[in-house]
MIDOSE-1310 file (N, C-alpha, C; in nm, 2 decimals, decimal comma, always signed):
residues 190
mrys	+10,41/+14,75/+8,82/+10,34/+14,66/+8,73/+10,20/+14,63/+8,79; +10,10/+14,66/+8,71/+9,96/+14,64/+8,76/+9,92/+14,49/+8,74; +9,85/+14,44/+8,83/+9,80/+14,30/+8,82/+9,66/+14,30/+8,77; +9,63/+14,21/+8,68/+9,49/+14,20/+8,63/+9,41/+14,13/+8,73
sfsi	+9,28/+14,15/+8,72/+9,19/+14,09/+8,82/+9,19/+13,94/+8,80; +9,22/+13,89/+8,68/+9,24/+13,74/+8,67/+9,35/+13,69/+8,75; +9,47/+13,76/+8,75/+9,58/+13,72/+8,82/+9,55/+13,72/+8,97; +9,49/+13,82/+9,02/+9,45/+13,83/+9,16/+9,35/+13,72/+9,20
flnf	+9,26/+13,69/+9,11/+9,17/+13,58/+9,13/+9,24/+13,45/+9,14; +9,33/+13,42/+9,05/+9,41/+13,30/+9,05/+9,49/+13,29/+9,18; +9,55/+13,40/+9,22/+9,63/+13,39/+9,35/+9,54/+13,36/+9,47; +9,42/+13,42/+9,46/+9,32/+13,40/+9,57/+9,28/+13,25/+9,57
ilvf	+9,25/+13,19/+9,46/+9,22/+13,05/+9,45/+9,33/+12,96/+9,50; +9,45/+12,99/+9,46/+9,56/+12,91/+9,51/+9,58/+12,92/+9,66; +9,57/+13,04/+9,71/+9,58/+13,05/+9,86/+9,47/+12,98/+9,93; +9,35/+12,98/+9,87/+9,24/+12,91/+9,92/+9,27/+12,76/+9,93
fiva	+9,32/+12,70/+9,82/+9,35/+12,56/+9,81/+9,46/+12,53/+9,92; +9,56/+12,61/+9,93/+9,66/+12,58/+10,03/+9,61/+12,58/+10,17; +9,52/+12,68/+10,20/+9,46/+12,69/+10,34/+9,37/+12,57/+10,36; +9,29/+12,54/+10,26/+9,19/+12,42/+10,27/+9,27/+12,29/+10,29
gsvy	+9,38/+12,27/+10,21/+9,46/+12,15/+10,22/+9,52/+12,14/+10,36; +9,57/+12,25/+10,41/+9,63/+12,25/+10,55/+9,52/+12,22/+10,65; +9,40/+12,27/+10,64/+9,29/+12,24/+10,74/+9,25/+12,10/+10,73; +9,24/+12,05/+10,60/+9,21/+11,90/+10,59/+9,31/+11,81/+10,65
iykk	+9,44/+11,84/+10,63/+9,54/+11,76/+10,69/+9,54/+11,77/+10,84; +9,52/+11,89/+10,89/+9,52/+11,91/+11,04/+9,40/+11,83/+11,10; +9,28/+11,83/+11,04/+9,17/+11,76/+11,09/+9,19/+11,61/+11,08; +9,25/+11,57/+10,97/+9,28/+11,42/+10,95/+9,37/+11,37/+11,06
qkte	+9,47/+11,45/+11,09/+9,57/+11,42/+11,20/+9,50/+11,41/+11,33; +9,41/+11,51/+11,36/+9,34/+11,51/+11,49/+9,24/+11,39/+11,50; +9,18/+11,35/+11,39/+9,09/+11,24/+11,39/+9,17/+11,11/+11,42; +9,29/+11,09/+11,36/+9,37/+10,98/+11,39/+9,41/+10,97/+11,54
etri	+9,45/+11,09/+11,59/+9,50/+11,09/+11,73/+9,38/+11,06/+11,82; +9,26/+11,11/+11,79/+9,14/+11,09/+11,87/+9,11/+10,94/+11,86; +9,12/+10,88/+11,75/+9,09/+10,73/+11,73/+9,18/+10,65/+11,82; +9,31/+10,69/+11,82/+9,41/+10,61/+11,89/+9,39/+10,63/+12,04
lkny	+9,36/+10,75/+12,08/+9,35/+10,79/+12,22/+9,21/+10,75/+12,28; +9,12/+10,72/+12,20/+8,98/+10,68/+12,24/+8,98/+10,56/+12,34; +9,06/+10,46/+12,30/+9,06/+10,34/+12,38/+9,17/+10,34/+12,49; +9,25/+10,45/+12,49/+9,36/+10,46/+12,59/+9,30/+10,50/+12,73
iakk	+9,35/+10,42/+12,83/+9,31/+10,45/+12,96/+9,43/+10,50/+13,04; +9,42/+10,62/+13,10/+9,54/+10,67/+13,17/+9,57/+10,59/+13,29; +9,70/+10,58/+13,32/+9,75/+10,50/+13,43/+9,69/+10,54/+13,56; +9,67/+10,67/+13,58/+9,61/+10,72/+13,70/+9,46/+10,68/+13,72
dikf	+9,40/+10,64/+13,61/+9,26/+10,60/+13,62/+9,24/+10,45/+13,64; +9,35/+10,37/+13,64/+9,34/+10,23/+13,65/+9,37/+10,20/+13,80; +9,28/+10,12/+13,86/+9,29/+10,07/+14,00/+9,30/+9,92/+14,00; +9,38/+9,87/+14,10/+9,39/+9,73/+14,11/+9,26/+9,67/+14,14
sdls	+9,17/+9,73/+14,22/+9,04/+9,68/+14,25/+8,95/+9,67/+14,13; +8,98/+9,74/+14,02/+8,89/+9,74/+13,90/+8,92/+9,61/+13,82; +9,03/+9,54/+13,85/+9,06/+9,42/+13,77/+8,97/+9,31/+13,83; +8,95/+9,21/+13,74/+8,88/+9,09/+13,79/+8,96/+9,01/+13,89
kkeq	+8,90/+8,93/+13,97/+8,97/+8,85/+14,07/+9,08/+8,76/+14,00; +9,05/+8,71/+13,89/+9,14/+8,62/+13,82/+9,27/+8,71/+13,78; +9,24/+8,83/+13,73/+9,35/+8,91/+13,69/+9,43/+8,96/+13,81; +9,36/+8,99/+13,92/+9,43/+9,03/+14,04/+9,53/+8,93/+14,09
rnyl	+9,49/+8,80/+14,07/+9,58/+8,69/+14,12/+9,71/+8,69/+14,04; +9,70/+8,74/+13,92/+9,82/+8,74/+13,83/+9,92/+8,85/+13,87; +9,88/+8,94/+13,95/+9,97/+9,05/+13,99/+10,00/+9,05/+14,13; +10,11/+9,11/+14,16/+10,16/+9,12/+14,30/+10,07/+9,24/+14,36
yigs	+10,01/+9,21/+14,48/+9,93/+9,31/+14,54/+10,03/+9,40/+14,61; +10,01/+9,53/+14,59/+10,11/+9,63/+14,65/+10,08/+9,67/+14,79; +9,96/+9,63/+14,84/+9,93/+9,66/+14,98/+10,02/+9,59/+15,08; +9,99/+9,60/+15,21/+10,07/+9,53/+15,31/+10,05/+9,38/+15,30
pdey	+10,14/+9,30/+15,35/+10,13/+9,15/+15,35/+10,01/+9,11/+15,43; +9,97/+9,18/+15,53/+9,85/+9,14/+15,61/+9,73/+9,15/+15,53; +9,72/+9,25/+15,44/+9,60/+9,26/+15,35/+9,60/+9,15/+15,24; +9,72/+9,12/+15,20/+9,73/+9,02/+15,09/+9,70/+8,88/+15,14
dpdv	+9,76/+8,83/+15,25/+9,75/+8,70/+15,30/+9,77/+8,70/+15,45; +9,67/+8,72/+15,53/+9,68/+8,73/+15,67/+9,75/+8,61/+15,74; +9,73/+8,49/+15,68/+9,79/+8,37/+15,73/+9,94/+8,38/+15,73; +10,00/+8,44/+15,62/+10,15/+8,45/+15,61/+10,21/+8,54/+15,71
adss	+10,14/+8,65/+15,75/+10,19/+8,74/+15,84/+10,20/+8,68/+15,98; +10,11/+8,59/+16,02/+10,11/+8,53/+16,15/+10,20/+8,41/+16,15; +10,23/+8,36/+16,04/+10,31/+8,23/+16,04/+10,45/+8,25/+16,06; +10,51/+8,17/+16,14/+10,65/+8,17/+16,17/+10,72/+8,05/+16,11
dent	+10,65/+7,97/+16,05/+10,70/+7,85/+15,99/+10,79/+7,88/+15,87; +10,91/+7,83/+15,86/+11,01/+7,86/+15,76/+10,96/+7,81/+15,62; +10,90/+7,70/+15,61/+10,85/+7,65/+15,49/+10,74/+7,74/+15,43; +10,66/+7,79/+15,52/+10,55/+7,88/+15,47/+10,61/+8,01/+15,42
sqry	+10,71/+8,06/+15,49/+10,78/+8,18/+15,45/+10,85/+8,16/+15,32; +10,92/+8,05/+15,30/+10,99/+8,02/+15,17/+10,88/+8,01/+15,06; +10,77/+7,95/+15,09/+10,67/+7,93/+14,99/+10,61/+8,07/+14,95; +10,60/+8,16/+15,05/+10,55/+8,29/+15,03/+10,65/+8,37/+14,95
iqel	+10,78/+8,36/+14,98/+10,89/+8,42/+14,90/+10,89/+8,37/+14,76; +10,87/+8,24/+14,74/+10,86/+8,19/+14,60/+10,74/+8,24/+14,53; +10,63/+8,25/+14,59/+10,51/+8,31/+14,53/+10,54/+8,46/+14,49; +10,60/+8,53/+14,58/+10,63/+8,67/+14,54/+10,73/+8,68/+14,43
knkl	+10,83/+8,59/+14,42/+10,92/+8,58/+14,31/+10,85/+8,55/+14,18; +10,76/+8,45/+14,19/+10,68/+8,42/+14,07/+10,60/+8,53/+14,02; +10,54/+8,60/+14,12/+10,46/+8,72/+14,08/+10,54/+8,83/+14,02; +10,66/+8,85/+14,08/+10,75/+8,95/+14,03/+10,79/+8,92/+13,89
vvvq	+10,81/+8,79/+13,86/+10,85/+8,75/+13,72/+10,73/+8,79/+13,63; +10,61/+8,76/+13,67/+10,49/+8,79/+13,59/+10,48/+8,94/+13,57; +10,50/+9,02/+13,68/+10,49/+9,16/+13,66/+10,60/+9,21/+13,57; +10,72/+9,16/+13,58/+10,83/+9,20/+13,48/+10,79/+9,16/+13,34
ednl	+10,74/+9,04/+13,32/+10,70/+9,01/+13,18/+10,59/+9,10/+13,13; +10,49/+9,13/+13,22/+10,39/+9,23/+13,18/+10,44/+9,36/+13,15; +10,54/+9,41/+13,23/+10,61/+9,53/+13,20/+10,67/+9,53/+13,07; +10,74/+9,42/+13,03/+10,80/+9,41/+12,90/+10,70/+9,41/+12,79
rlsd	+10,59/+9,34/+12,81/+10,48/+9,34/+12,71/+10,43/+9,48/+12,70; +10,40/+9,55/+12,81/+10,35/+9,69/+12,80/+10,45/+9,78/+12,73; +10,58/+9,76/+12,77/+10,68/+9,84/+12,70/+10,69/+9,82/+12,55; +10,67/+9,69/+12,51/+10,67/+9,66/+12,37/+10,55/+9,73/+12,30
ekdk	+10,43/+9,72/+12,37/+10,32/+9,78/+12,31/+10,33/+9,93/+12,30; +10,39/+9,99/+12,41/+10,42/+10,14/+12,40/+10,51/+10,17/+12,29; +10,62/+10,09/+12,27/+10,71/+10,11/+12,16/+10,64/+10,10/+12,03; +10,55/+10,01/+12,01/+10,48/+9,99/+11,89/+10,39/+10,11/+11,86
iskl	+10,32/+10,16/+11,97/+10,23/+10,27/+11,95/+10,32/+10,40/+11,92; +10,43/+10,41/+11,99/+10,52/+10,52/+11,96/+10,57/+10,52/+11,81; +10,60/+10,40/+11,77/+10,65/+10,39/+11,63/+10,54/+10,42/+11,53; +10,42/+10,37/+11,56/+10,30/+10,40/+11,48/+10,28/+10,55/+11,47
ladm	+10,28/+10,62/+11,59/+10,26/+10,76/+11,59/+10,37/+10,83/+11,51; +10,49/+10,79/+11,53/+10,60/+10,85/+11,46/+10,59/+10,83/+11,31; +10,55/+10,71/+11,27/+10,52/+10,68/+11,12/+10,41/+10,77/+11,07; +10,30/+10,78/+11,15/+10,19/+10,86/+11,10/+10,23/+11,01/+11,09
klel	+10,32/+11,05/+11,18/+10,36/+11,19/+11,18/+10,45/+11,21/+11,05; +10,54/+11,11/+11,03/+10,62/+11,12/+10,91/+10,54/+11,12/+10,78; +10,44/+11,04/+10,78/+10,35/+11,03/+10,66/+10,27/+11,17/+10,64; +10,23/+11,22/+10,76/+10,16/+11,35/+10,75/+10,26/+11,46/+10,70
ikqk	+10,38/+11,46/+10,74/+10,48/+11,56/+10,70/+10,50/+11,54/+10,55; +10,51/+11,41/+10,50/+10,53/+11,38/+10,36/+10,41/+11,44/+10,28; +10,29/+11,41/+10,33/+10,17/+11,46/+10,26/+10,17/+11,61/+10,25; +10,21/+11,68/+10,36/+10,21/+11,82/+10,36/+10,31/+11,87/+10,26
klll	+10,43/+11,81/+10,26/+10,53/+11,85/+10,16/+10,49/+11,83/+10,02; +10,43/+11,71/+10,00/+10,38/+11,68/+9,86/+10,27/+11,78/+9,82; +10,18/+11,81/+9,91/+10,07/+11,91/+9,88/+10,13/+12,04/+9,85; +10,22/+12,08/+9,93/+10,29/+12,21/+9,91/+10,36/+12,22/+9,78
aqni	+10,43/+12,11/+9,75/+10,50/+12,10/+9,62/+10,41/+12,11/+9,50; +10,29/+12,03/+9,52/+10,19/+12,04/+9,41/+10,13/+12,18/+9,39; +10,11/+12,24/+9,51/+10,05/+12,38/+9,50/+10,15/+12,47/+9,44; +10,27/+12,46/+9,48/+10,38/+12,55/+9,42/+10,39/+12,52/+9,27
eqmd	+10,39/+12,40/+9,23/+10,40/+12,36/+9,09/+10,28/+12,42/+9,01; +10,16/+12,41/+9,07/+10,04/+12,46/+9,01/+10,05/+12,61/+8,99; +10,10/+12,68/+9,10/+10,11/+12,82/+9,10/+10,21/+12,86/+8,99; +10,33/+12,79/+8,98/+10,42/+12,82/+8,87/+10,37/+12,80/+8,74
eteq	+10,29/+12,69/+8,72/+10,23/+12,66/+8,59/+10,13/+12,77/+8,55; +10,05/+12,81/+8,65/+9,95/+12,92/+8,63/+10,02/+13,05/+8,60; +10,13/+13,08/+8,67/+10,21/+13,20/+8,65/+10,27/+13,20/+8,51; +10,33/+13,08/+8,47/+10,39/+13,07/+8,33/+10,28/+13,09/+8,23
qhyk	+10,16/+13,03/+8,25/+10,05/+13,05/+8,15/+10,01/+13,19/+8,14; +10,00/+13,25/+8,26/+9,96/+13,39/+8,27/+10,06/+13,48/+8,19; +10,19/+13,46/+8,21/+10,29/+13,54/+8,14/+10,29/+13,51/+7,99; +10,26/+13,38/+7,95/+10,25/+13,34/+7,81/+10,13/+13,42/+7,75
nise	+10,02/+13,42/+7,82/+9,90/+13,49/+7,77/+9,93/+13,64/+7,75; +10,00/+13,70/+7,85/+10,03/+13,84/+7,84/+10,12/+13,86/+7,72; +10,22/+13,78/+7,70/+10,31/+13,79/+7,59/+10,24/+13,78/+7,46; +10,15/+13,68/+7,45/+10,07/+13,67/+7,32/+9,98/+13,79/+7,30
lrkr	+9,92/+13,84/+7,40/+9,84/+13,96/+7,39/+9,92/+14,08/+7,35; +10,04/+14,10/+7,41/+10,12/+14,21/+7,37/+10,17/+14,20/+7,22; +10,20/+14,07/+7,18/+10,24/+14,05/+7,04/+10,12/+14,09/+6,95; +10,00/+14,05/+6,98/+9,88/+14,08/+6,90/+9,86/+14,23/+6,89
indl	+9,87/+14,29/+7,01/+9,85/+14,44/+7,02/+9,96/+14,51/+6,93; +10,08/+14,46/+6,93/+10,19/+14,52/+6,85/+10,16/+14,50/+6,70; +10,11/+14,38/+6,67/+10,08/+14,35/+6,53/+9,97/+14,44/+6,48; +9,86/+14,45/+6,57/+9,75/+14,54/+6,53/+9,79/+14,68/+6,52
qren	+9,88/+14,73/+6,60/+9,93/+14,87/+6,60/+10,01/+14,89/+6,47; +10,09/+14,79/+6,43/+10,17/+14,80/+6,30/+10,07/+14,81/+6,18; +9,97/+14,72/+6,19/+9,87/+14,72/+6,08/+9,80/+14,86/+6,07; +9,76/+14,91/+6,19/+9,70/+15,04/+6,20/+9,78/+15,15/+6,14
idll	+9,91/+15,14/+6,18/+10,01/+15,25/+6,13/+10,02/+15,24/+5,98; +10,03/+15,11/+5,93/+10,04/+15,09/+5,78/+9,91/+15,15/+5,71; +9,79/+15,11/+5,77/+9,67/+15,16/+5,71/+9,66/+15,31/+5,72; +9,70/+15,37/+5,83/+9,70/+15,52/+5,84/+9,79/+15,58/+5,74
qndn	+9,91/+15,52/+5,72/+10,01/+15,58/+5,62/+9,95/+15,57/+5,48; +9,89/+15,45/+5,45/+9,83/+15,43/+5,32/+9,72/+15,53/+5,30; +9,63/+15,55/+5,40/+9,52/+15,64/+5,39/+9,57/+15,78/+5,38; +9,68/+15,82/+5,45/+9,74/+15,95/+5,44/+9,79/+15,97/+5,30
erii	+9,86/+15,87/+5,25/+9,92/+15,89/+5,11/+9,81/+15,90/+5,01; +9,70/+15,83/+5,03/+9,58/+15,84/+4,93/+9,52/+15,98/+4,95; +9,51/+16,02/+5,07/+9,45/+16,16/+5,09/+9,53/+16,26/+5,03; +9,66/+16,25/+5,05/+9,75/+16,35/+4,99/+9,75/+16,34/+4,84
slqn	+9,74/+16,22/+4,78/+9,74/+16,20/+4,64/+9,61/+16,26/+4,58; +9,50/+16,23/+4,66/+9,37/+16,28/+4,61/+9,36/+16,44/+4,62; +9,42/+16,49/+4,73/+9,43/+16,64/+4,74/+9,51/+16,70/+4,63; +9,62/+16,63/+4,59/+9,70/+16,68/+4,48/+9,62/+16,68/+4,35
eiki	+9,55/+16,57/+4,33/+9,47/+16,56/+4,21/+9,36/+16,66/+4,20; +9,30/+16,69/+4,32/+9,20/+16,79/+4,33/+9,26/+16,93/+4,29; +9,38/+16,96/+4,35/+9,44/+17,09/+4,32/+9,47/+17,10/+4,17; +9,52/+16,99/+4,11/+9,55/+16,99/+3,97/+9,42/+17,01/+3,89
lkqk	+9,32/+16,94/+3,93/+9,19/+16,95/+3,86/+9,13/+17,09/+3,87; +9,15/+17,15/+3,99/+9,10/+17,29/+4,02/+9,18/+17,39/+3,93; +9,31/+17,37/+3,92/+9,39/+17,46/+3,84/+9,35/+17,44/+3,69; +9,33/+17,32/+3,65/+9,29/+17,30/+3,51/+9,15/+17,36/+3,48
lkgk	+9,06/+17,35/+3,58/+8,93/+17,41/+3,57/+8,94/+17,56/+3,57; +9,02/+17,62/+3,65/+9,04/+17,76/+3,65/+9,10/+17,81/+3,52; +9,19/+17,73/+3,47/+9,26/+17,76/+3,34/+9,16/+17,76/+3,23; +9,07/+17,67/+3,23/+8,97/+17,66/+3,12/+8,86/+17,77/+3,14
qk	+8,84/+17,81/+3,26/+8,74/+17,92/+3,28/+8,79/+18,05/+3,25; +8,91/+18,08/+3,24/+8,97/+18,21/+3,21/+8,97/+18,23/+3,07
């Protein structure tokens, strides 16, 4: 079966739209990821010393106790030690709360990314379904046009055959009349 240039052109256009849609969706996804990651700071890039003094006081300093509070390291007083232990416990609670908050934020971001991914997949499927539907409609219209053209060609061929038969009958009839007239003319001339 030979394909017409129109059919090839339609197929080319549909493939173009599929590719263009895929590129558009891919770029949109990358833009969203870039927007989200733009304000993200990697854990390895954050240093305790980069925090403000006020913020540093809210966290437990991971260095040695001498660096944190030299008075505590030299103190042998039990009350001071108990107070230092209580401070550490309080800071541990703050760190745990902060970890929970960060974990919740991480979960929210993960859920947001998962939702965006699902939405992107839905959009891809919808676009693909629309493209397939358009291709099917175009193909059906193409076949309908071919069918109509074949029907017209068949009708024209039938009309042509009828006209040819009528013309042949008229030619034969005229030839017979000419023969009869020639015979009559020959009969009168003799």
